[in-house]
C-alpha beads as a LAMMPS data file, in Angstrom:
LAMMPS data file: protein, C-alpha beads

472 atoms
471 bonds

1 atom types
1 bond types

-500.0 500.0 xlo xhi
-500.0 500.0 ylo yhi
-500.0 500.0 zlo zhi

Masses

1 110.0

Atoms # bond

1 1 1 5.776 -17.206 13.806
2 1 1 4.220 -19.578 16.299
3 1 1 1.043 -18.237 17.346
4 1 1 1.338 -19.451 21.010
5 1 1 4.162 -16.956 21.376
6 1 1 1.973 -13.938 20.649
7 1 1 1.682 -12.656 24.241
8 1 1 5.215 -12.823 24.850
9 1 1 6.107 -11.123 21.445
10 1 1 3.759 -8.191 22.452
11 1 1 5.841 -7.646 25.670
12 1 1 8.998 -7.616 23.443
13 1 1 7.675 -5.013 21.091
14 1 1 6.361 -2.920 23.995
15 1 1 9.926 -2.978 25.402
16 1 1 11.643 -2.266 22.061
17 1 1 9.281 0.468 21.271
18 1 1 9.894 2.130 24.550
19 1 1 13.648 1.869 24.106
20 1 1 13.800 3.415 20.719
21 1 1 11.264 6.259 22.002
22 1 1 13.374 6.881 25.008
23 1 1 16.533 7.129 22.693
24 1 1 14.817 9.354 20.080
25 1 1 13.416 11.754 22.816
26 1 1 16.359 11.912 24.755
27 1 1 17.924 15.258 25.921
28 1 1 21.271 14.029 24.356
29 1 1 19.539 13.584 21.087
30 1 1 17.642 16.888 21.226
31 1 1 20.699 18.741 22.099
32 1 1 22.640 17.329 18.998
33 1 1 19.773 18.454 16.666
34 1 1 19.333 21.602 18.351
35 1 1 22.916 22.762 17.605
36 1 1 22.174 22.395 13.711
37 1 1 18.411 23.454 13.435
38 1 1 16.334 25.636 15.527
39 1 1 13.493 23.435 17.004
40 1 1 11.059 26.257 17.088
41 1 1 11.103 27.649 13.499
42 1 1 13.081 25.154 11.487
43 1 1 15.959 27.405 10.756
44 1 1 19.143 25.874 9.618
45 1 1 21.894 26.915 12.023
46 1 1 24.826 25.329 10.347
47 1 1 25.772 27.101 7.149
48 1 1 28.095 24.221 5.593
49 1 1 25.590 21.420 5.048
50 1 1 24.586 20.068 1.627
51 1 1 20.705 19.951 0.349
52 1 1 20.661 16.391 1.453
53 1 1 21.877 16.961 5.072
54 1 1 19.439 19.673 5.408
55 1 1 16.627 17.589 4.203
56 1 1 17.679 14.949 6.839
57 1 1 17.710 17.522 9.525
58 1 1 14.408 18.779 8.358
59 1 1 12.946 15.208 8.900
60 1 1 14.832 14.411 12.162
61 1 1 13.371 17.580 13.744
62 1 1 9.838 16.812 12.562
63 1 1 10.163 13.402 14.006
64 1 1 11.618 14.643 17.111
65 1 1 9.164 17.246 17.975
66 1 1 6.357 14.641 17.211
67 1 1 7.808 12.038 19.336
68 1 1 8.514 14.283 22.156
69 1 1 4.638 14.968 22.356
70 1 1 3.915 11.293 23.126
71 1 1 4.134 10.184 26.619
72 1 1 6.225 7.088 27.210
73 1 1 3.222 5.442 28.932
74 1 1 1.015 5.784 25.659
75 1 1 3.944 4.548 23.352
76 1 1 4.115 1.298 25.519
77 1 1 0.852 0.827 25.957
78 1 1 -0.053 1.218 22.275
79 1 1 2.658 -0.861 20.909
80 1 1 1.531 -3.737 23.276
81 1 1 -2.118 -3.448 22.138
82 1 1 -1.347 -3.541 18.492
83 1 1 0.879 -6.750 18.996
84 1 1 -1.877 -8.368 21.257
85 1 1 -4.602 -7.607 18.628
86 1 1 -3.000 -9.467 15.708
87 1 1 -3.881 -13.030 16.916
88 1 1 -7.607 -12.247 17.777
89 1 1 -8.081 -10.564 14.368
90 1 1 -6.481 -13.784 12.715
91 1 1 -8.713 -15.902 14.648
92 1 1 -11.806 -13.716 14.032
93 1 1 -11.240 -13.695 10.308
94 1 1 -10.857 -17.435 9.891
95 1 1 -13.829 -18.227 11.936
96 1 1 -16.116 -15.310 10.843
97 1 1 -16.279 -14.163 14.462
98 1 1 -16.335 -10.188 14.616
99 1 1 -17.231 -10.260 18.185
100 1 1 -13.971 -11.966 19.104
101 1 1 -12.012 -8.810 17.568
102 1 1 -14.473 -6.062 18.353
103 1 1 -12.996 -5.514 21.936
104 1 1 -9.610 -5.052 20.718
105 1 1 -10.835 -3.027 17.920
106 1 1 -12.658 -0.549 20.225
107 1 1 -9.341 -0.096 22.388
108 1 1 -7.448 0.485 19.169
109 1 1 -9.996 2.998 18.153
110 1 1 -9.867 4.814 21.403
111 1 1 -5.972 4.744 21.575
112 1 1 -6.154 6.362 17.963
113 1 1 -8.445 8.926 19.397
114 1 1 -6.201 9.560 22.201
115 1 1 -3.019 10.039 19.968
116 1 1 -4.864 12.670 17.734
117 1 1 -5.587 14.648 20.666
118 1 1 -1.808 14.206 21.728
119 1 1 -0.306 14.984 18.478
120 1 1 -2.904 17.855 17.631
121 1 1 -4.736 18.789 14.480
122 1 1 -6.625 21.609 12.805
123 1 1 -9.919 20.339 11.480
124 1 1 -10.665 16.678 12.444
125 1 1 -8.843 13.987 14.504
126 1 1 -8.207 11.882 11.406
127 1 1 -5.928 14.506 10.049
128 1 1 -3.479 13.601 12.882
129 1 1 -3.579 9.937 12.012
130 1 1 -3.485 10.469 8.119
131 1 1 -0.419 12.669 8.673
132 1 1 1.471 9.736 10.026
133 1 1 1.574 8.035 6.757
134 1 1 1.260 10.953 4.260
135 1 1 2.576 13.762 5.758
136 1 1 1.018 17.187 5.282
137 1 1 -2.437 15.648 3.892
138 1 1 -5.702 16.180 5.682
139 1 1 -9.077 14.611 5.665
140 1 1 -10.407 17.671 3.703
141 1 1 -7.551 16.842 0.906
142 1 1 -8.618 13.252 0.541
143 1 1 -12.436 14.014 0.622
144 1 1 -11.685 16.668 -2.325
145 1 1 -9.792 13.986 -4.205
146 1 1 -12.475 11.407 -3.929
147 1 1 -15.032 14.017 -4.963
148 1 1 -13.202 14.216 -8.292
149 1 1 -12.516 10.666 -8.862
150 1 1 -15.843 8.860 -7.755
151 1 1 -18.015 10.383 -10.938
152 1 1 -15.693 9.159 -13.578
153 1 1 -15.026 5.667 -11.878
154 1 1 -18.692 4.963 -11.292
155 1 1 -19.508 6.133 -14.625
156 1 1 -16.961 3.602 -16.121
157 1 1 -17.946 0.820 -13.904
158 1 1 -21.701 1.426 -15.030
159 1 1 -20.708 1.715 -18.899
160 1 1 -18.865 -1.574 -18.537
161 1 1 -21.612 -3.188 -16.780
162 1 1 -23.830 -2.918 -19.935
163 1 1 -21.205 -4.344 -22.102
164 1 1 -20.898 -8.211 -22.751
165 1 1 -19.171 -9.881 -19.713
166 1 1 -15.792 -11.166 -20.364
167 1 1 -15.238 -14.902 -19.425
168 1 1 -12.571 -15.622 -17.117
169 1 1 -13.588 -18.870 -15.784
170 1 1 -10.076 -20.496 -16.705
171 1 1 -8.667 -18.354 -13.972
172 1 1 -10.802 -20.153 -11.301
173 1 1 -10.423 -23.747 -9.986
174 1 1 -7.498 -25.532 -8.387
175 1 1 -3.874 -24.516 -9.281
176 1 1 -0.690 -26.102 -7.587
177 1 1 0.814 -24.011 -5.334
178 1 1 4.186 -25.288 -5.942
179 1 1 3.827 -24.318 -9.640
180 1 1 2.179 -21.014 -8.674
181 1 1 5.423 -20.265 -6.646
182 1 1 7.555 -21.415 -9.511
183 1 1 6.165 -18.916 -11.850
184 1 1 6.112 -16.168 -9.432
185 1 1 9.970 -16.733 -8.754
186 1 1 10.619 -16.524 -12.421
187 1 1 8.833 -13.037 -12.676
188 1 1 10.272 -11.551 -9.481
189 1 1 13.739 -12.452 -10.820
190 1 1 13.187 -10.748 -14.056
191 1 1 12.009 -7.730 -12.050
192 1 1 15.394 -7.301 -10.306
193 1 1 14.689 -8.975 -7.005
194 1 1 17.742 -10.889 -5.638
195 1 1 17.115 -13.869 -3.333
196 1 1 20.418 -13.219 -1.695
197 1 1 18.832 -10.180 -0.072
198 1 1 15.057 -10.832 -0.032
199 1 1 12.735 -13.718 0.820
200 1 1 9.016 -14.581 -0.137
201 1 1 6.895 -16.494 2.373
202 1 1 3.281 -17.092 3.117
203 1 1 0.811 -15.389 5.473
204 1 1 -2.846 -14.716 5.789
205 1 1 -2.489 -11.368 4.225
206 1 1 0.254 -10.229 1.751
207 1 1 2.668 -7.701 3.143
208 1 1 6.185 -6.483 2.634
209 1 1 8.936 -5.138 4.964
210 1 1 12.660 -4.287 5.090
211 1 1 15.034 -3.920 7.907
212 1 1 17.772 -2.554 5.355
213 1 1 18.231 -2.252 1.709
214 1 1 19.784 -5.476 1.673
215 1 1 17.181 -7.439 3.884
216 1 1 13.726 -7.501 2.471
217 1 1 10.970 -9.809 3.543
218 1 1 7.867 -10.310 1.585
219 1 1 4.726 -12.679 1.919
220 1 1 1.815 -13.762 -0.429
221 1 1 -0.886 -16.057 -0.280
222 1 1 -2.254 -18.875 -2.247
223 1 1 -5.811 -18.513 -2.936
224 1 1 -7.359 -22.025 -3.028
225 1 1 -9.616 -21.236 -6.365
226 1 1 -7.848 -18.219 -8.020
227 1 1 -4.896 -18.334 -10.106
228 1 1 -3.949 -14.611 -10.251
229 1 1 -4.257 -13.586 -6.701
230 1 1 -0.994 -14.991 -5.452
231 1 1 0.852 -13.854 -8.501
232 1 1 -0.264 -10.214 -8.565
233 1 1 0.124 -10.074 -4.672
234 1 1 3.795 -11.223 -5.130
235 1 1 4.511 -8.604 -7.796
236 1 1 2.719 -5.887 -5.918
237 1 1 4.922 -6.719 -2.844
238 1 1 7.894 -6.893 -4.991
239 1 1 7.383 -3.381 -6.237
240 1 1 7.399 -2.321 -2.124
241 1 1 10.754 -4.579 -1.810
242 1 1 12.360 -2.819 -4.872
243 1 1 11.648 0.395 -3.445
244 1 1 13.352 -0.345 0.016
245 1 1 16.261 -1.962 -1.737
246 1 1 16.762 0.938 -3.889
247 1 1 17.183 3.393 -1.081
248 1 1 20.727 4.629 -0.777
249 1 1 22.505 2.458 1.719
250 1 1 25.316 4.866 2.374
251 1 1 22.533 6.768 4.280
252 1 1 21.066 3.940 6.272
253 1 1 19.891 5.187 9.523
254 1 1 18.898 8.682 8.253
255 1 1 15.824 9.969 6.482
256 1 1 17.633 9.712 3.349
257 1 1 17.456 6.026 3.471
258 1 1 13.689 6.104 4.200
259 1 1 10.492 6.078 2.033
260 1 1 8.824 9.273 1.499
261 1 1 5.423 8.512 2.301
262 1 1 3.158 5.535 2.129
263 1 1 1.317 6.871 -0.988
264 1 1 4.858 6.858 -2.888
265 1 1 5.566 3.414 -1.578
266 1 1 2.203 2.305 -2.761
267 1 1 3.060 3.894 -6.011
268 1 1 5.758 1.589 -6.427
269 1 1 3.793 -1.631 -5.856
270 1 1 0.897 -0.218 -7.933
271 1 1 3.389 0.478 -10.727
272 1 1 4.494 -3.202 -10.963
273 1 1 1.093 -4.997 -10.107
274 1 1 -1.127 -2.805 -12.552
275 1 1 0.789 -0.715 -15.094
276 1 1 3.261 -3.493 -15.659
277 1 1 1.793 -6.589 -14.283
278 1 1 -1.588 -6.277 -16.015
279 1 1 -0.194 -4.974 -19.025
280 1 1 -0.515 -6.760 -22.487
281 1 1 3.368 -6.602 -23.056
282 1 1 4.218 -8.298 -19.738
283 1 1 2.030 -11.027 -20.758
284 1 1 3.173 -11.259 -24.279
285 1 1 6.600 -12.388 -22.686
286 1 1 5.143 -14.453 -19.638
287 1 1 2.006 -16.113 -21.087
288 1 1 3.948 -18.638 -22.757
289 1 1 5.922 -19.426 -19.617
290 1 1 2.816 -19.818 -17.355
291 1 1 0.790 -21.843 -19.768
292 1 1 2.639 -25.046 -19.834
293 1 1 2.546 -24.977 -15.948
294 1 1 -1.343 -25.081 -16.123
295 1 1 -1.941 -26.736 -19.388
296 1 1 -5.066 -28.497 -18.049
297 1 1 -6.749 -24.801 -17.311
298 1 1 -4.899 -22.729 -19.971
299 1 1 -4.384 -25.206 -22.824
300 1 1 -6.927 -23.616 -25.259
301 1 1 -6.696 -19.936 -23.772
302 1 1 -5.148 -17.561 -26.189
303 1 1 -2.972 -14.424 -25.157
304 1 1 -5.912 -12.107 -25.893
305 1 1 -8.357 -14.150 -23.844
306 1 1 -5.887 -14.249 -21.082
307 1 1 -5.019 -10.497 -21.001
308 1 1 -8.775 -9.674 -21.225
309 1 1 -9.526 -12.208 -18.379
310 1 1 -6.907 -10.873 -15.818
311 1 1 -8.423 -7.280 -16.528
312 1 1 -12.213 -8.393 -16.161
313 1 1 -14.144 -5.469 -14.347
314 1 1 -16.413 -7.005 -11.928
315 1 1 -16.838 -5.481 -8.495
316 1 1 -16.733 -7.662 -5.582
317 1 1 -16.159 -7.664 -1.929
318 1 1 -12.609 -8.214 -1.425
319 1 1 -10.200 -5.132 -1.835
320 1 1 -6.944 -7.170 -2.838
321 1 1 -8.793 -9.183 -5.493
322 1 1 -10.560 -6.041 -6.967
323 1 1 -9.963 -4.903 -10.587
324 1 1 -8.086 -1.769 -11.104
325 1 1 -11.426 0.048 -12.153
326 1 1 -13.203 -0.717 -8.819
327 1 1 -10.341 -0.780 -6.501
328 1 1 -10.582 2.738 -5.342
329 1 1 -14.354 2.420 -4.401
330 1 1 -12.763 -0.019 -1.701
331 1 1 -10.661 2.715 -0.213
332 1 1 -13.383 5.155 -0.415
333 1 1 -15.637 2.822 1.916
334 1 1 -12.589 2.253 4.266
335 1 1 -11.851 6.251 4.299
336 1 1 -15.420 7.306 5.140
337 1 1 -15.654 4.716 8.085
338 1 1 -12.414 5.526 9.485
339 1 1 -13.028 9.197 9.957
340 1 1 -16.665 8.202 11.386
341 1 1 -14.868 5.858 13.783
342 1 1 -12.467 8.626 14.459
343 1 1 -15.007 11.327 15.461
344 1 1 -17.235 9.072 17.371
345 1 1 -20.106 9.121 14.702
346 1 1 -20.089 5.313 14.364
347 1 1 -19.633 2.759 16.938
348 1 1 -17.679 -0.583 16.815
349 1 1 -20.920 -2.496 17.379
350 1 1 -22.410 -0.851 14.255
351 1 1 -19.420 -1.365 12.121
352 1 1 -20.226 -4.477 10.160
353 1 1 -23.541 -3.138 8.829
354 1 1 -22.197 0.164 8.076
355 1 1 -19.489 -1.560 5.981
356 1 1 -22.009 -3.439 4.069
357 1 1 -24.204 -0.502 3.467
358 1 1 -21.313 1.260 2.107
359 1 1 -20.225 -1.637 0.027
360 1 1 -23.599 -1.763 -1.416
361 1 1 -23.629 1.963 -2.112
362 1 1 -20.209 2.225 -3.870
363 1 1 -19.863 -1.313 -5.309
364 1 1 -23.367 -2.782 -5.639
365 1 1 -22.138 -5.653 -3.590
366 1 1 -23.015 -7.003 0.022
367 1 1 -20.626 -9.236 1.622
368 1 1 -21.841 -12.555 2.820
369 1 1 -20.251 -12.489 6.144
370 1 1 -17.760 -10.380 8.297
371 1 1 -14.853 -12.368 7.276
372 1 1 -15.053 -11.045 3.733
373 1 1 -16.594 -7.812 5.047
374 1 1 -15.125 -5.590 8.019
375 1 1 -12.507 -8.227 8.965
376 1 1 -10.829 -8.741 5.705
377 1 1 -7.812 -6.458 5.977
378 1 1 -5.118 -6.540 8.580
379 1 1 -4.640 -3.018 9.006
380 1 1 -6.671 -2.096 11.849
381 1 1 -5.207 -4.814 13.980
382 1 1 -2.118 -3.100 13.773
383 1 1 -3.695 0.220 14.593
384 1 1 -3.166 1.538 11.190
385 1 1 -6.175 3.955 10.992
386 1 1 -5.464 6.614 8.367
387 1 1 -3.528 4.321 6.226
388 1 1 -5.938 3.337 3.529
389 1 1 -6.197 6.469 1.277
390 1 1 -2.488 5.996 0.701
391 1 1 -3.697 3.423 -1.529
392 1 1 -5.462 5.566 -3.873
393 1 1 -2.569 8.202 -3.777
394 1 1 -0.221 5.481 -4.785
395 1 1 -2.366 4.774 -8.042
396 1 1 -2.352 8.503 -8.491
397 1 1 1.515 8.837 -8.100
398 1 1 2.053 5.794 -10.228
399 1 1 0.004 7.105 -13.117
400 1 1 1.560 10.320 -13.253
401 1 1 5.095 8.788 -13.050
402 1 1 4.465 6.329 -15.684
403 1 1 3.305 9.218 -17.953
404 1 1 6.726 10.606 -17.637
405 1 1 8.504 7.255 -17.858
406 1 1 6.473 6.829 -21.389
407 1 1 8.270 9.968 -22.357
408 1 1 11.508 8.575 -21.834
409 1 1 10.695 5.002 -23.243
410 1 1 7.833 5.565 -25.711
411 1 1 8.653 1.771 -26.841
412 1 1 8.640 0.324 -23.244
413 1 1 6.167 -2.212 -24.418
414 1 1 8.418 -3.755 -27.024
415 1 1 11.162 -4.145 -24.342
416 1 1 8.796 -5.645 -21.717
417 1 1 7.278 -7.891 -24.307
418 1 1 10.974 -9.256 -24.474
419 1 1 11.096 -10.111 -20.776
420 1 1 13.190 -6.956 -20.360
421 1 1 12.103 -5.455 -17.011
422 1 1 15.473 -3.944 -15.574
423 1 1 15.390 -0.859 -17.372
424 1 1 12.151 -0.220 -15.560
425 1 1 13.568 -0.973 -12.200
426 1 1 16.628 1.210 -12.985
427 1 1 14.427 4.164 -14.198
428 1 1 12.471 3.919 -10.961
429 1 1 15.791 3.473 -8.843
430 1 1 17.177 6.800 -10.461
431 1 1 14.179 9.049 -10.287
432 1 1 12.291 7.696 -7.093
433 1 1 14.160 5.409 -5.037
434 1 1 17.411 7.046 -4.337
435 1 1 16.026 10.328 -3.062
436 1 1 14.876 8.763 0.142
437 1 1 13.246 11.710 2.114
438 1 1 15.132 14.393 0.267
439 1 1 11.975 15.621 -1.162
440 1 1 8.568 15.553 0.267
441 1 1 5.889 13.418 -1.754
442 1 1 4.551 16.420 -3.465
443 1 1 7.808 17.831 -4.031
444 1 1 9.047 14.359 -5.426
445 1 1 5.919 14.348 -8.003
446 1 1 7.026 17.924 -9.127
447 1 1 10.616 16.905 -9.419
448 1 1 10.092 13.800 -11.486
449 1 1 7.008 15.011 -13.535
450 1 1 7.431 18.712 -13.629
451 1 1 3.850 18.973 -12.192
452 1 1 1.821 18.736 -9.209
453 1 1 0.045 15.548 -8.420
454 1 1 -3.386 15.323 -10.472
455 1 1 -5.935 12.659 -10.820
456 1 1 -6.240 13.211 -14.539
457 1 1 -3.345 10.798 -15.488
458 1 1 -5.032 7.953 -13.450
459 1 1 -8.521 8.745 -14.950
460 1 1 -6.968 8.879 -18.647
461 1 1 -5.111 5.604 -18.174
462 1 1 -8.399 3.816 -16.899
463 1 1 -10.451 5.155 -19.683
464 1 1 -8.140 4.528 -22.473
465 1 1 -7.207 0.912 -21.189
466 1 1 -10.683 -0.439 -20.389
467 1 1 -12.300 1.280 -23.515
468 1 1 -10.067 -0.870 -25.663
469 1 1 -10.721 -3.963 -23.740
470 1 1 -14.380 -3.725 -23.557
471 1 1 -14.474 -2.064 -26.993
472 1 1 -16.519 0.714 -25.981

Bonds

1 1 1 2
2 1 2 3
3 1 3 4
4 1 4 5
5 1 5 6
6 1 6 7
7 1 7 8
8 1 8 9
9 1 9 10
10 1 10 11
11 1 11 12
12 1 12 13
13 1 13 14
14 1 14 15
15 1 15 16
16 1 16 17
17 1 17 18
18 1 18 19
19 1 19 20
20 1 20 21
21 1 21 22
22 1 22 23
23 1 23 24
24 1 24 25
25 1 25 26
26 1 26 27
27 1 27 28
28 1 28 29
29 1 29 30
30 1 30 31
31 1 31 32
32 1 32 33
33 1 33 34
34 1 34 35
35 1 35 36
36 1 36 37
37 1 37 38
38 1 38 39
39 1 39 40
40 1 40 41
41 1 41 42
42 1 42 43
43 1 43 44
44 1 44 45
45 1 45 46
46 1 46 47
47 1 47 48
48 1 48 49
49 1 49 50
50 1 50 51
51 1 51 52
52 1 52 53
53 1 53 54
54 1 54 55
55 1 55 56
56 1 56 57
57 1 57 58
58 1 58 59
59 1 59 60
60 1 60 61
61 1 61 62
62 1 62 63
63 1 63 64
64 1 64 65
65 1 65 66
66 1 66 67
67 1 67 68
68 1 68 69
69 1 69 70
70 1 70 71
71 1 71 72
72 1 72 73
73 1 73 74
74 1 74 75
75 1 75 76
76 1 76 77
77 1 77 78
78 1 78 79
79 1 79 80
80 1 80 81
81 1 81 82
82 1 82 83
83 1 83 84
84 1 84 85
85 1 85 86
86 1 86 87
87 1 87 88
88 1 88 89
89 1 89 90
90 1 90 91
91 1 91 92
92 1 92 93
93 1 93 94
94 1 94 95
95 1 95 96
96 1 96 97
97 1 97 98
98 1 98 99
99 1 99 100
100 1 100 101
101 1 101 102
102 1 102 103
103 1 103 104
104 1 104 105
105 1 105 106
106 1 106 107
107 1 107 108
108 1 108 109
109 1 109 110
110 1 110 111
111 1 111 112
112 1 112 113
113 1 113 114
114 1 114 115
115 1 115 116
116 1 116 117
117 1 117 118
118 1 118 119
119 1 119 120
120 1 120 121
121 1 121 122
122 1 122 123
123 1 123 124
124 1 124 125
125 1 125 126
126 1 126 127
127 1 127 128
128 1 128 129
129 1 129 130
130 1 130 131
131 1 131 132
132 1 132 133
133 1 133 134
134 1 134 135
135 1 135 136
136 1 136 137
137 1 137 138
138 1 138 139
139 1 139 140
140 1 140 141
141 1 141 142
142 1 142 143
143 1 143 144
144 1 144 145
145 1 145 146
146 1 146 147
147 1 147 148
148 1 148 149
149 1 149 150
150 1 150 151
151 1 151 152
152 1 152 153
153 1 153 154
154 1 154 155
155 1 155 156
156 1 156 157
157 1 157 158
158 1 158 159
159 1 159 160
160 1 160 161
161 1 161 162
162 1 162 163
163 1 163 164
164 1 164 165
165 1 165 166
166 1 166 167
167 1 167 168
168 1 168 169
169 1 169 170
170 1 170 171
171 1 171 172
172 1 172 173
173 1 173 174
174 1 174 175
175 1 175 176
176 1 176 177
177 1 177 178
178 1 178 179
179 1 179 180
180 1 180 181
181 1 181 182
182 1 182 183
183 1 183 184
184 1 184 185
185 1 185 186
186 1 186 187
187 1 187 188
188 1 188 189
189 1 189 190
190 1 190 191
191 1 191 192
192 1 192 193
193 1 193 194
194 1 194 195
195 1 195 196
196 1 196 197
197 1 197 198
198 1 198 199
199 1 199 200
200 1 200 201
201 1 201 202
202 1 202 203
203 1 203 204
204 1 204 205
205 1 205 206
206 1 206 207
207 1 207 208
208 1 208 209
209 1 209 210
210 1 210 211
211 1 211 212
212 1 212 213
213 1 213 214
214 1 214 215
215 1 215 216
216 1 216 217
217 1 217 218
218 1 218 219
219 1 219 220
220 1 220 221
221 1 221 222
222 1 222 223
223 1 223 224
224 1 224 225
225 1 225 226
226 1 226 227
227 1 227 228
228 1 228 229
229 1 229 230
230 1 230 231
231 1 231 232
232 1 232 233
233 1 233 234
234 1 234 235
235 1 235 236
236 1 236 237
237 1 237 238
238 1 238 239
239 1 239 240
240 1 240 241
241 1 241 242
242 1 242 243
243 1 243 244
244 1 244 245
245 1 245 246
246 1 246 247
247 1 247 248
248 1 248 249
249 1 249 250
250 1 250 251
251 1 251 252
252 1 252 253
253 1 253 254
254 1 254 255
255 1 255 256
256 1 256 257
257 1 257 258
258 1 258 259
259 1 259 260
260 1 260 261
261 1 261 262
262 1 262 263
263 1 263 264
264 1 264 265
265 1 265 266
266 1 266 267
267 1 267 268
268 1 268 269
269 1 269 270
270 1 270 271
271 1 271 272
272 1 272 273
273 1 273 274
274 1 274 275
275 1 275 276
276 1 276 277
277 1 277 278
278 1 278 279
279 1 279 280
280 1 280 281
281 1 281 282
282 1 282 283
283 1 283 284
284 1 284 285
285 1 285 286
286 1 286 287
287 1 287 288
288 1 288 289
289 1 289 290
290 1 290 291
291 1 291 292
292 1 292 293
293 1 293 294
294 1 294 295
295 1 295 296
296 1 296 297
297 1 297 298
298 1 298 299
299 1 299 300
300 1 300 301
301 1 301 302
302 1 302 303
303 1 303 304
304 1 304 305
305 1 305 306
306 1 306 307
307 1 307 308
308 1 308 309
309 1 309 310
310 1 310 311
311 1 311 312
312 1 312 313
313 1 313 314
314 1 314 315
315 1 315 316
316 1 316 317
317 1 317 318
318 1 318 319
319 1 319 320
320 1 320 321
321 1 321 322
322 1 322 323
323 1 323 324
324 1 324 325
325 1 325 326
326 1 326 327
327 1 327 328
328 1 328 329
329 1 329 330
330 1 330 331
331 1 331 332
332 1 332 333
333 1 333 334
334 1 334 335
335 1 335 336
336 1 336 337
337 1 337 338
338 1 338 339
339 1 339 340
340 1 340 341
341 1 341 342
342 1 342 343
343 1 343 344
344 1 344 345
345 1 345 346
346 1 346 347
347 1 347 348
348 1 348 349
349 1 349 350
350 1 350 351
351 1 351 352
352 1 352 353
353 1 353 354
354 1 354 355
355 1 355 356
356 1 356 357
357 1 357 358
358 1 358 359
359 1 359 360
360 1 360 361
361 1 361 362
362 1 362 363
363 1 363 364
364 1 364 365
365 1 365 366
366 1 366 367
367 1 367 368
368 1 368 369
369 1 369 370
370 1 370 371
371 1 371 372
372 1 372 373
373 1 373 374
374 1 374 375
375 1 375 376
376 1 376 377
377 1 377 378
378 1 378 379
379 1 379 380
380 1 380 381
381 1 381 382
382 1 382 383
383 1 383 384
384 1 384 385
385 1 385 386
386 1 386 387
387 1 387 388
388 1 388 389
389 1 389 390
390 1 390 391
391 1 391 392
392 1 392 393
393 1 393 394
394 1 394 395
395 1 395 396
396 1 396 397
397 1 397 398
398 1 398 399
399 1 399 400
400 1 400 401
401 1 401 402
402 1 402 403
403 1 403 404
404 1 404 405
405 1 405 406
406 1 406 407
407 1 407 408
408 1 408 409
409 1 409 410
410 1 410 411
411 1 411 412
412 1 412 413
413 1 413 414
414 1 414 415
415 1 415 416
416 1 416 417
417 1 417 418
418 1 418 419
419 1 419 420
420 1 420 421
421 1 421 422
422 1 422 423
423 1 423 424
424 1 424 425
425 1 425 426
426 1 426 427
427 1 427 428
428 1 428 429
429 1 429 430
430 1 430 431
431 1 431 432
432 1 432 433
433 1 433 434
434 1 434 435
435 1 435 436
436 1 436 437
437 1 437 438
438 1 438 439
439 1 439 440
440 1 440 441
441 1 441 442
442 1 442 443
443 1 443 444
444 1 444 445
445 1 445 446
446 1 446 447
447 1 447 448
448 1 448 449
449 1 449 450
450 1 450 451
451 1 451 452
452 1 452 453
453 1 453 454
454 1 454 455
455 1 455 456
456 1 456 457
457 1 457 458
458 1 458 459
459 1 459 460
460 1 460 461
461 1 461 462
462 1 462 463
463 1 463 464
464 1 464 465
465 1 465 466
466 1 466 467
467 1 467 468
468 1 468 469
469 1 469 470
470 1 470 471
471 1 471 472
């Protein structure tokens, strides 16, 4: 959209957000809910309701009570500030000018603190924000999760670092943007995406959003010197899109046609990007398609060399370019900085240095500037503090779901190697997408896999895959 219109768009967003908040907190809406469910204790008052209808009521009550806590003035101001902050973030990132975005980020953090106090929390203000994206999850939960994950990941990174490095120079250089998009469209079609209902464009940061199960918008970006970034980003966003388009249209407008949590949402994108898109069977089919498009670079590259190249483990400064093994260390950095910002232990002024220190601590790298450091992600410009841990939860959910999928399709690799991806989409539609918010995230994991969420599936997956790649 035209950058010069950002000020007017902020006013539009402020108005629309206020209208929605007014409607969803109105006495009329509250009275309608109150006839069916006790707002104080959540007891269902109407006996003749289906399990799905009861689940929708549960979510409507929760959303209504939360929205009622937020004053209209706060809702308007926060929506406008988030809309206003995008342009200075984009400019600051392009010009490596943190000071240009810092005043907006300071106001965003202040507003998030205010929001946490309004909504309430038990132990830490970060809990109130995390609950917005992963309901029922707390800072204590995420800290415990990372305490389990960090040792085996750091150990695996260390072991890989002692092995001979993998040559992936053939993935670096200039690659035609048009040919990249040509290949991406082939892959997305095979995944089951339909250009009658979705579209793919370019932006400074890849993302996906949907207005309806029949209206999905995605973006990617073409890296000037890296082949795989745009391809894997597009596959990632395609996974998000398939989730939104797999929600039951007949329940549109209710929680039954909404994603469970951002952790579950991220499980769908990471499933496609990593478990499928970085797998050997996937490239057994797609490597012969991509190779002629870039014959200058890939002419003498074998499938095995390509597969090992796209899975090279090399900790770097950029999250969306990270390999599977080091990726979650990027999330640790953001999580620890966010809760420090929220409780006032870290000032905006000191954020760039704190970011660099934690990057060095966990990944052994120091960003060369703030553009590839604390300015690299778009999330804070949208006020999305508390969002980042859902990326790690997504990896865990994806791995656990995939273990169950493998039990159903032990020969899935043979089908994928023939270019058949639709059975994968159909399994996800049936087991994940169609439920909407019928289950909570933890309930969905138990429903699909028979077990509560565990990090062990993810650790086992990384260990097995990269032990084979690096011949450890």
